PDB file of N, CA, C and O in Angstrom:
ATOM      1  N   UNK A   1      -7.822  -1.101  -9.131  1.00  0.00           N
ATOM      2  CA  UNK A   1      -7.348   0.248  -8.852  1.00  0.00           C
ATOM      3  C   UNK A   1      -8.108   0.819  -7.658  1.00  0.00           C
ATOM      4  O   UNK A   1      -9.290   0.546  -7.452  1.00  0.00           O
ATOM      5  N   UNK A   2      -7.406   1.599  -6.905  1.00  0.00           N
ATOM      6  CA  UNK A   2      -7.985   2.243  -5.736  1.00  0.00           C
ATOM      7  C   UNK A   2      -7.609   3.717  -5.762  1.00  0.00           C
ATOM      8  O   UNK A   2      -6.469   4.063  -6.071  1.00  0.00           O
ATOM      9  N   UNK A   3      -8.564   4.589  -5.439  1.00  0.00           N
ATOM     10  CA  UNK A   3      -8.285   6.021  -5.347  1.00  0.00           C
ATOM     11  C   UNK A   3      -8.725   6.503  -3.978  1.00  0.00           C
ATOM     12  O   UNK A   3      -9.832   6.205  -3.528  1.00  0.00           O
ATOM     13  N   UNK A   4      -7.851   7.248  -3.321  1.00  0.00           N
ATOM     14  CA  UNK A   4      -8.156   7.788  -1.997  1.00  0.00           C
ATOM     15  C   UNK A   4      -7.683   9.232  -1.933  1.00  0.00           C
ATOM     16  O   UNK A   4      -6.723   9.614  -2.603  1.00  0.00           O
ATOM     17  N   UNK A   5      -8.370  10.028  -1.119  1.00  0.00           N
ATOM     18  CA  UNK A   5      -7.994  11.427  -0.944  1.00  0.00           C
ATOM     19  C   UNK A   5      -7.626  11.660   0.514  1.00  0.00           C
ATOM     20  O   UNK A   5      -8.323  11.225   1.430  1.00  0.00           O
ATOM     21  N   UNK A   6      -6.525  12.350   0.700  1.00  0.00           N
ATOM     22  CA  UNK A   6      -6.019  12.691   2.028  1.00  0.00           C
ATOM     23  C   UNK A   6      -5.858  14.203   2.084  1.00  0.00           C
ATOM     24  O   UNK A   6      -5.833  14.862   1.045  1.00  0.00           O
ATOM     25  N   UNK A   7      -5.748  14.757   3.287  1.00  0.00           N
ATOM     26  CA  UNK A   7      -5.492  16.176   3.447  1.00  0.00           C
ATOM     27  C   UNK A   7      -4.165  16.346   4.170  1.00  0.00           C
ATOM     28  O   UNK A   7      -3.932  15.752   5.223  1.00  0.00           O
ATOM     29  N   UNK A   8      -3.303  17.165   3.588  1.00  0.00           N
ATOM     30  CA  UNK A   8      -1.983  17.419   4.159  1.00  0.00           C
ATOM     31  C   UNK A   8      -1.942  18.855   4.670  1.00  0.00           C
ATOM     32  O   UNK A   8      -2.295  19.788   3.947  1.00  0.00           O
ATOM     33  N   UNK A   9      -1.515  19.027   5.903  1.00  0.00           N
ATOM     34  CA  UNK A   9      -1.422  20.353   6.520  1.00  0.00           C
ATOM     35  C   UNK A   9      -0.014  20.912   6.372  1.00  0.00           C
ATOM     36  O   UNK A   9       0.972  20.177   6.425  1.00  0.00           O
ATOM     37  N   UNK A  10       0.061  22.212   6.186  1.00  0.00           N
ATOM     38  CA  UNK A  10       1.343  22.906   6.235  1.00  0.00           C
ATOM     39  C   UNK A  10       2.014  23.203   4.915  1.00  0.00           C
ATOM     40  O   UNK A  10       3.080  23.818   4.908  1.00  0.00           O
ATOM     41  N   UNK A  11       1.438  22.793   3.792  1.00  0.00           N
ATOM     42  CA  UNK A  11       2.051  23.088   2.496  1.00  0.00           C
ATOM     43  C   UNK A  11       1.802  24.558   2.139  1.00  0.00           C
ATOM     44  O   UNK A  11       0.681  25.056   2.247  1.00  0.00           O
ATOM     45  N   UNK A  12       2.871  25.240   1.711  1.00  0.00           N
ATOM     46  CA  UNK A  12       2.737  26.668   1.412  1.00  0.00           C
ATOM     47  C   UNK A  12       3.252  27.074   0.036  1.00  0.00           C
ATOM     48  O   UNK A  12       3.084  28.225  -0.367  1.00  0.00           O
ATOM     49  N   UNK A  13       3.883  26.139  -0.699  1.00  0.00           N
ATOM     50  CA  UNK A  13       4.472  26.527  -1.989  1.00  0.00           C
ATOM     51  C   UNK A  13       4.599  25.309  -2.914  1.00  0.00           C
ATOM     52  O   UNK A  13       4.300  24.181  -2.523  1.00  0.00           O
ATOM     53  N   UNK A  14       5.039  25.559  -4.117  1.00  0.00           N
ATOM     54  CA  UNK A  14       5.223  24.504  -5.101  1.00  0.00           C
ATOM     55  C   UNK A  14       6.241  23.465  -4.662  1.00  0.00           C
ATOM     56  O   UNK A  14       6.098  22.285  -4.983  1.00  0.00           O
ATOM     57  N   UNK A  15       7.258  23.883  -3.937  1.00  0.00           N
ATOM     58  CA  UNK A  15       8.256  22.938  -3.449  1.00  0.00           C
ATOM     59  C   UNK A  15       7.623  21.964  -2.456  1.00  0.00           C
ATOM     60  O   UNK A  15       7.951  20.778  -2.453  1.00  0.00           O
ATOM     61  N   UNK A  16       6.720  22.461  -1.618  1.00  0.00           N
ATOM     62  CA  UNK A  16       5.992  21.606  -0.673  1.00  0.00           C
ATOM     63  C   UNK A  16       5.215  20.532  -1.435  1.00  0.00           C
ATOM     64  O   UNK A  16       5.268  19.349  -1.096  1.00  0.00           O
ATOM     65  N   UNK A  17       4.502  20.963  -2.457  1.00  0.00           N
ATOM     66  CA  UNK A  17       3.707  20.053  -3.282  1.00  0.00           C
ATOM     67  C   UNK A  17       4.600  18.976  -3.893  1.00  0.00           C
ATOM     68  O   UNK A  17       4.276  17.789  -3.855  1.00  0.00           O
ATOM     69  N   UNK A  18       5.728  19.407  -4.456  1.00  0.00           N
ATOM     70  CA  UNK A  18       6.645  18.465  -5.098  1.00  0.00           C
ATOM     71  C   UNK A  18       7.209  17.468  -4.087  1.00  0.00           C
ATOM     72  O   UNK A  18       7.352  16.287  -4.406  1.00  0.00           O
ATOM     73  N   UNK A  19       7.524  17.913  -2.895  1.00  0.00           N
ATOM     74  CA  UNK A  19       8.068  17.027  -1.864  1.00  0.00           C
ATOM     75  C   UNK A  19       7.062  15.965  -1.448  1.00  0.00           C
ATOM     76  O   UNK A  19       7.401  14.787  -1.330  1.00  0.00           O
ATOM     77  N   UNK A  20       5.822  16.390  -1.228  1.00  0.00           N
ATOM     78  CA  UNK A  20       4.774  15.438  -0.839  1.00  0.00           C
ATOM     79  C   UNK A  20       4.531  14.441  -1.968  1.00  0.00           C
ATOM     80  O   UNK A  20       4.450  13.236  -1.728  1.00  0.00           O
ATOM     81  N   UNK A  21       4.416  14.940  -3.201  1.00  0.00           N
ATOM     82  CA  UNK A  21       4.175  14.062  -4.352  1.00  0.00           C
ATOM     83  C   UNK A  21       5.299  13.033  -4.483  1.00  0.00           C
ATOM     84  O   UNK A  21       5.041  11.843  -4.664  1.00  0.00           O
ATOM     85  N   UNK A  22       6.534  13.497  -4.390  1.00  0.00           N
ATOM     86  CA  UNK A  22       7.697  12.612  -4.556  1.00  0.00           C
ATOM     87  C   UNK A  22       7.702  11.484  -3.525  1.00  0.00           C
ATOM     88  O   UNK A  22       7.953  10.330  -3.870  1.00  0.00           O
ATOM     89  N   UNK A  23       7.430  11.809  -2.275  1.00  0.00           N
ATOM     90  CA  UNK A  23       7.458  10.779  -1.224  1.00  0.00           C
ATOM     91  C   UNK A  23       6.317   9.779  -1.389  1.00  0.00           C
ATOM     92  O   UNK A  23       6.522   8.579  -1.211  1.00  0.00           O
ATOM     93  N   UNK A  24       5.126  10.250  -1.724  1.00  0.00           N
ATOM     94  CA  UNK A  24       3.995   9.334  -1.886  1.00  0.00           C
ATOM     95  C   UNK A  24       4.191   8.450  -3.109  1.00  0.00           C
ATOM     96  O   UNK A  24       3.809   7.280  -3.090  1.00  0.00           O
ATOM     97  N   UNK A  25       4.778   8.987  -4.169  1.00  0.00           N
ATOM     98  CA  UNK A  25       5.028   8.192  -5.373  1.00  0.00           C
ATOM     99  C   UNK A  25       5.959   7.011  -5.109  1.00  0.00           C
ATOM    100  O   UNK A  25       5.976   6.057  -5.886  1.00  0.00           O
ATOM    101  N   UNK A  26       6.726   7.060  -4.032  1.00  0.00           N
ATOM    102  CA  UNK A  26       7.656   5.983  -3.688  1.00  0.00           C
ATOM    103  C   UNK A  26       6.969   4.775  -3.050  1.00  0.00           C
ATOM    104  O   UNK A  26       7.577   3.711  -2.929  1.00  0.00           O
ATOM    105  N   UNK A  27       5.704   4.932  -2.642  1.00  0.00           N
ATOM    106  CA  UNK A  27       4.969   3.820  -2.040  1.00  0.00           C
ATOM    107  C   UNK A  27       4.671   2.786  -3.131  1.00  0.00           C
ATOM    108  O   UNK A  27       4.204   3.137  -4.214  1.00  0.00           O
ATOM    109  N   UNK A  28       4.940   1.536  -2.843  1.00  0.00           N
ATOM    110  CA  UNK A  28       4.707   0.464  -3.809  1.00  0.00           C
ATOM    111  C   UNK A  28       3.252   0.448  -4.256  1.00  0.00           C
ATOM    112  O   UNK A  28       2.335   0.470  -3.436  1.00  0.00           O
ATOM    113  N   UNK A  29       3.056   0.409  -5.572  1.00  0.00           N
ATOM    114  CA  UNK A  29       1.721   0.312  -6.136  1.00  0.00           C
ATOM    115  C   UNK A  29       1.089   1.637  -6.522  1.00  0.00           C
ATOM    116  O   UNK A  29       0.065   1.651  -7.206  1.00  0.00           O
ATOM    117  N   UNK A  30       1.678   2.759  -6.098  1.00  0.00           N
ATOM    118  CA  UNK A  30       1.106   4.070  -6.420  1.00  0.00           C
ATOM    119  C   UNK A  30       1.295   4.356  -7.907  1.00  0.00           C
ATOM    120  O   UNK A  30       2.396   4.232  -8.444  1.00  0.00           O
ATOM    121  N   UNK A  31       0.200   4.740  -8.559  1.00  0.00           N
ATOM    122  CA  UNK A  31       0.212   5.041  -9.995  1.00  0.00           C
ATOM    123  C   UNK A  31       0.211   6.538 -10.275  1.00  0.00           C
ATOM    124  O   UNK A  31       0.864   6.985 -11.219  1.00  0.00           O
ATOM    125  N   UNK A  32      -0.511   7.324  -9.473  1.00  0.00           N
ATOM    126  CA  UNK A  32      -0.522   8.770  -9.682  1.00  0.00           C
ATOM    127  C   UNK A  32      -0.825   9.483  -8.372  1.00  0.00           C
ATOM    128  O   UNK A  32      -1.489   8.949  -7.484  1.00  0.00           O
ATOM    129  N   UNK A  33      -0.316  10.705  -8.285  1.00  0.00           N
ATOM    130  CA  UNK A  33      -0.529  11.535  -7.104  1.00  0.00           C
ATOM    131  C   UNK A  33      -0.860  12.939  -7.592  1.00  0.00           C
ATOM    132  O   UNK A  33      -0.076  13.544  -8.324  1.00  0.00           O
ATOM    133  N   UNK A  34      -2.012  13.458  -7.194  1.00  0.00           N
ATOM    134  CA  UNK A  34      -2.427  14.809  -7.556  1.00  0.00           C
ATOM    135  C   UNK A  34      -2.543  15.619  -6.272  1.00  0.00           C
ATOM    136  O   UNK A  34      -3.366  15.312  -5.410  1.00  0.00           O
ATOM    137  N   UNK A  35      -1.713  16.658  -6.149  1.00  0.00           N
ATOM    138  CA  UNK A  35      -1.668  17.462  -4.932  1.00  0.00           C
ATOM    139  C   UNK A  35      -2.189  18.868  -5.222  1.00  0.00           C
ATOM    140  O   UNK A  35      -1.746  19.517  -6.170  1.00  0.00           O
ATOM    141  N   UNK A  36      -3.129  19.333  -4.405  1.00  0.00           N
ATOM    142  CA  UNK A  36      -3.660  20.686  -4.533  1.00  0.00           C
ATOM    143  C   UNK A  36      -3.090  21.559  -3.421  1.00  0.00           C
ATOM    144  O   UNK A  36      -3.355  21.323  -2.242  1.00  0.00           O
ATOM    145  N   UNK A  37      -2.315  22.557  -3.792  1.00  0.00           N
ATOM    146  CA  UNK A  37      -1.744  23.470  -2.804  1.00  0.00           C
ATOM    147  C   UNK A  37      -2.853  24.264  -2.115  1.00  0.00           C
ATOM    148  O   UNK A  37      -2.786  24.495  -0.908  1.00  0.00           O
ATOM    149  N   UNK A  38      -3.867  24.683  -2.865  1.00  0.00           N
ATOM    150  CA  UNK A  38      -4.940  25.519  -2.325  1.00  0.00           C
ATOM    151  C   UNK A  38      -5.723  24.841  -1.207  1.00  0.00           C
ATOM    152  O   UNK A  38      -6.032  25.469  -0.195  1.00  0.00           O
ATOM    153  N   UNK A  39      -6.043  23.571  -1.385  1.00  0.00           N
ATOM    154  CA  UNK A  39      -6.892  22.878  -0.409  1.00  0.00           C
ATOM    155  C   UNK A  39      -6.128  21.907   0.481  1.00  0.00           C
ATOM    156  O   UNK A  39      -6.635  21.497   1.525  1.00  0.00           O
ATOM    157  N   UNK A  40      -4.922  21.536   0.082  1.00  0.00           N
ATOM    158  CA  UNK A  40      -4.160  20.536   0.818  1.00  0.00           C
ATOM    159  C   UNK A  40      -4.582  19.121   0.483  1.00  0.00           C
ATOM    160  O   UNK A  40      -4.082  18.163   1.075  1.00  0.00           O
ATOM    161  N   UNK A  41      -5.512  18.979  -0.474  1.00  0.00           N
ATOM    162  CA  UNK A  41      -6.003  17.661  -0.854  1.00  0.00           C
ATOM    163  C   UNK A  41      -4.961  16.918  -1.690  1.00  0.00           C
ATOM    164  O   UNK A  41      -4.333  17.487  -2.583  1.00  0.00           O
ATOM    165  N   UNK A  42      -4.798  15.647  -1.380  1.00  0.00           N
ATOM    166  CA  UNK A  42      -3.881  14.781  -2.122  1.00  0.00           C
ATOM    167  C   UNK A  42      -4.669  13.560  -2.568  1.00  0.00           C
ATOM    168  O   UNK A  42      -5.110  12.760  -1.744  1.00  0.00           O
ATOM    169  N   UNK A  43      -4.845  13.422  -3.880  1.00  0.00           N
ATOM    170  CA  UNK A  43      -5.556  12.276  -4.433  1.00  0.00           C
ATOM    171  C   UNK A  43      -4.536  11.267  -4.934  1.00  0.00           C
ATOM    172  O   UNK A  43      -3.683  11.587  -5.761  1.00  0.00           O
ATOM    173  N   UNK A  44      -4.634  10.053  -4.427  1.00  0.00           N
ATOM    174  CA  UNK A  44      -3.674   9.004  -4.752  1.00  0.00           C
ATOM    175  C   UNK A  44      -4.401   7.850  -5.433  1.00  0.00           C
ATOM    176  O   UNK A  44      -5.374   7.313  -4.904  1.00  0.00           O
ATOM    177  N   UNK A  45      -3.915   7.478  -6.611  1.00  0.00           N
ATOM    178  CA  UNK A  45      -4.431   6.316  -7.316  1.00  0.00           C
ATOM    179  C   UNK A  45      -3.361   5.234  -7.268  1.00  0.00           C
ATOM    180  O   UNK A  45      -2.197   5.474  -7.585  1.00  0.00           O
ATOM    181  N   UNK A  46      -3.780   4.040  -6.866  1.00  0.00           N
ATOM    182  CA  UNK A  46      -2.810   2.952  -6.699  1.00  0.00           C
ATOM    183  C   UNK A  46      -3.417   1.630  -7.130  1.00  0.00           C
ATOM    184  O   UNK A  46      -4.627   1.510  -7.322  1.00  0.00           O
ATOM    185  N   UNK A  47      -2.542   0.637  -7.279  1.00  0.00           N
ATOM    186  CA  UNK A  47      -2.957  -0.712  -7.660  1.00  0.00           C
ATOM    187  C   UNK A  47      -3.692  -1.436  -6.542  1.00  0.00           C
ATOM    188  O   UNK A  47      -4.396  -2.418  -6.780  1.00  0.00           O
ATOM    189  N   UNK A  48      -3.524  -0.946  -5.328  1.00  0.00           N
ATOM    190  CA  UNK A  48      -4.113  -1.600  -4.162  1.00  0.00           C
ATOM    191  C   UNK A  48      -4.562  -0.535  -3.175  1.00  0.00           C
ATOM    192  O   UNK A  48      -4.168   0.627  -3.282  1.00  0.00           O
ATOM    193  N   UNK A  49      -5.380  -0.929  -2.221  1.00  0.00           N
ATOM    194  CA  UNK A  49      -5.781  -0.008  -1.172  1.00  0.00           C
ATOM    195  C   UNK A  49      -4.574   0.223  -0.260  1.00  0.00           C
ATOM    196  O   UNK A  49      -3.991  -0.728   0.262  1.00  0.00           O
ATOM    197  N   UNK A  50      -4.210   1.475  -0.077  1.00  0.00           N
ATOM    198  CA  UNK A  50      -3.044   1.803   0.737  1.00  0.00           C
ATOM    199  C   UNK A  50      -3.413   1.830   2.210  1.00  0.00           C
ATOM    200  O   UNK A  50      -4.524   2.206   2.584  1.00  0.00           O
ATOM    201  N   UNK A  51      -2.472   1.430   3.025  1.00  0.00           N
ATOM    202  CA  UNK A  51      -2.637   1.517   4.463  1.00  0.00           C
ATOM    203  C   UNK A  51      -2.350   2.967   4.869  1.00  0.00           C
ATOM    204  O   UNK A  51      -1.386   3.567   4.393  1.00  0.00           O
ATOM    205  N   UNK A  52      -3.170   3.518   5.731  1.00  0.00           N
ATOM    206  CA  UNK A  52      -2.995   4.911   6.161  1.00  0.00           C
ATOM    207  C   UNK A  52      -1.600   5.152   6.733  1.00  0.00           C
ATOM    208  O   UNK A  52      -1.037   6.233   6.556  1.00  0.00           O
ATOM    209  N   UNK A  53      -1.043   4.164   7.410  1.00  0.00           N
ATOM    210  CA  UNK A  53       0.289   4.334   8.004  1.00  0.00           C
ATOM    211  C   UNK A  53       1.361   4.530   6.930  1.00  0.00           C
ATOM    212  O   UNK A  53       2.338   5.242   7.159  1.00  0.00           O
ATOM    213  N   UNK A  54       1.187   3.907   5.760  1.00  0.00           N
ATOM    214  CA  UNK A  54       2.139   4.096   4.655  1.00  0.00           C
ATOM    215  C   UNK A  54       2.105   5.532   4.149  1.00  0.00           C
ATOM    216  O   UNK A  54       3.143   6.157   3.933  1.00  0.00           O
ATOM    217  N   UNK A  55       0.907   6.031   3.968  1.00  0.00           N
ATOM    218  CA  UNK A  55       0.740   7.402   3.474  1.00  0.00           C
ATOM    219  C   UNK A  55       1.239   8.388   4.523  1.00  0.00           C
ATOM    220  O   UNK A  55       1.927   9.352   4.189  1.00  0.00           O
ATOM    221  N   UNK A  56       0.902   8.156   5.772  1.00  0.00           N
ATOM    222  CA  UNK A  56       1.343   9.035   6.847  1.00  0.00           C
ATOM    223  C   UNK A  56       2.868   9.076   6.932  1.00  0.00           C
ATOM    224  O   UNK A  56       3.450  10.145   7.117  1.00  0.00           O
ATOM    225  N   UNK A  57       3.512   7.926   6.799  1.00  0.00           N
ATOM    226  CA  UNK A  57       4.978   7.876   6.851  1.00  0.00           C
ATOM    227  C   UNK A  57       5.591   8.674   5.701  1.00  0.00           C
ATOM    228  O   UNK A  57       6.586   9.373   5.896  1.00  0.00           O
ATOM    229  N   UNK A  58       5.010   8.576   4.511  1.00  0.00           N
ATOM    230  CA  UNK A  58       5.528   9.308   3.357  1.00  0.00           C
ATOM    231  C   UNK A  58       5.362  10.812   3.544  1.00  0.00           C
ATOM    232  O   UNK A  58       6.275  11.582   3.244  1.00  0.00           O
ATOM    233  N   UNK A  59       4.213  11.226   4.033  1.00  0.00           N
ATOM    234  CA  UNK A  59       3.945  12.649   4.254  1.00  0.00           C
ATOM    235  C   UNK A  59       4.870  13.190   5.341  1.00  0.00           C
ATOM    236  O   UNK A  59       5.389  14.300   5.224  1.00  0.00           O
ATOM    237  N   UNK A  60       5.073  12.410   6.389  1.00  0.00           N
ATOM    238  CA  UNK A  60       5.977  12.803   7.471  1.00  0.00           C
ATOM    239  C   UNK A  60       7.414  12.925   6.948  1.00  0.00           C
ATOM    240  O   UNK A  60       8.131  13.856   7.314  1.00  0.00           O
ATOM    241  N   UNK A  61       7.825  11.998   6.107  1.00  0.00           N
ATOM    242  CA  UNK A  61       9.170  12.042   5.502  1.00  0.00           C
ATOM    243  C   UNK A  61       9.354  13.320   4.689  1.00  0.00           C
ATOM    244  O   UNK A  61      10.453  13.871   4.633  1.00  0.00           O
ATOM    245  N   UNK A  62       8.279  13.787   4.061  1.00  0.00           N
ATOM    246  CA  UNK A  62       8.334  15.019   3.281  1.00  0.00           C
ATOM    247  C   UNK A  62       8.364  16.254   4.182  1.00  0.00           C
ATOM    248  O   UNK A  62       8.657  17.354   3.716  1.00  0.00           O
ATOM    249  N   UNK A  63       8.064  16.076   5.456  1.00  0.00           N
ATOM    250  CA  UNK A  63       8.120  17.188   6.407  1.00  0.00           C
ATOM    251  C   UNK A  63       6.765  17.794   6.721  1.00  0.00           C
ATOM    252  O   UNK A  63       6.689  18.926   7.198  1.00  0.00           O
ATOM    253  N   UNK A  64       5.685  17.050   6.459  1.00  0.00           N
ATOM    254  CA  UNK A  64       4.331  17.569   6.673  1.00  0.00           C
ATOM    255  C   UNK A  64       3.521  16.560   7.462  1.00  0.00           C
ATOM    256  O   UNK A  64       4.021  15.498   7.833  1.00  0.00           O
ATOM    257  N   UNK A  65       2.247  16.906   7.719  1.00  0.00           N
ATOM    258  CA  UNK A  65       1.386  16.026   8.496  1.00  0.00           C
ATOM    259  C   UNK A  65       0.054  15.848   7.794  1.00  0.00           C
ATOM    260  O   UNK A  65      -0.440  16.755   7.125  1.00  0.00           O
ATOM    261  N   UNK A  66      -0.520  14.666   7.957  1.00  0.00           N
ATOM    262  CA  UNK A  66      -1.894  14.473   7.511  1.00  0.00           C
ATOM    263  C   UNK A  66      -2.796  15.251   8.460  1.00  0.00           C
ATOM    264  O   UNK A  66      -2.584  15.263   9.672  1.00  0.00           O
ATOM    265  N   UNK A  67      -3.796  15.894   7.892  1.00  0.00           N
ATOM    266  CA  UNK A  67      -4.727  16.688   8.728  1.00  0.00           C
ATOM    267  C   UNK A  67      -5.931  15.854   9.102  1.00  0.00           C
ATOM    268  O   UNK A  67      -6.825  16.336   9.798  1.00  0.00           O
TER     269      UNK A  67
END
């Protein structure tokens, strides 16, 4: 298991949180995603170490950016 924390810029509401969570959950191997609206922190637990480009692509698909 691998856990990593990322920071997402631009989230302003619960819908933002849900969009980011949904896109990251689609990455192969992801087991859980915890998103904090207050801090922009996104903690991802997965079966393998994720490549930053995978996470960045998912966040971009949701309409946000990694900070």
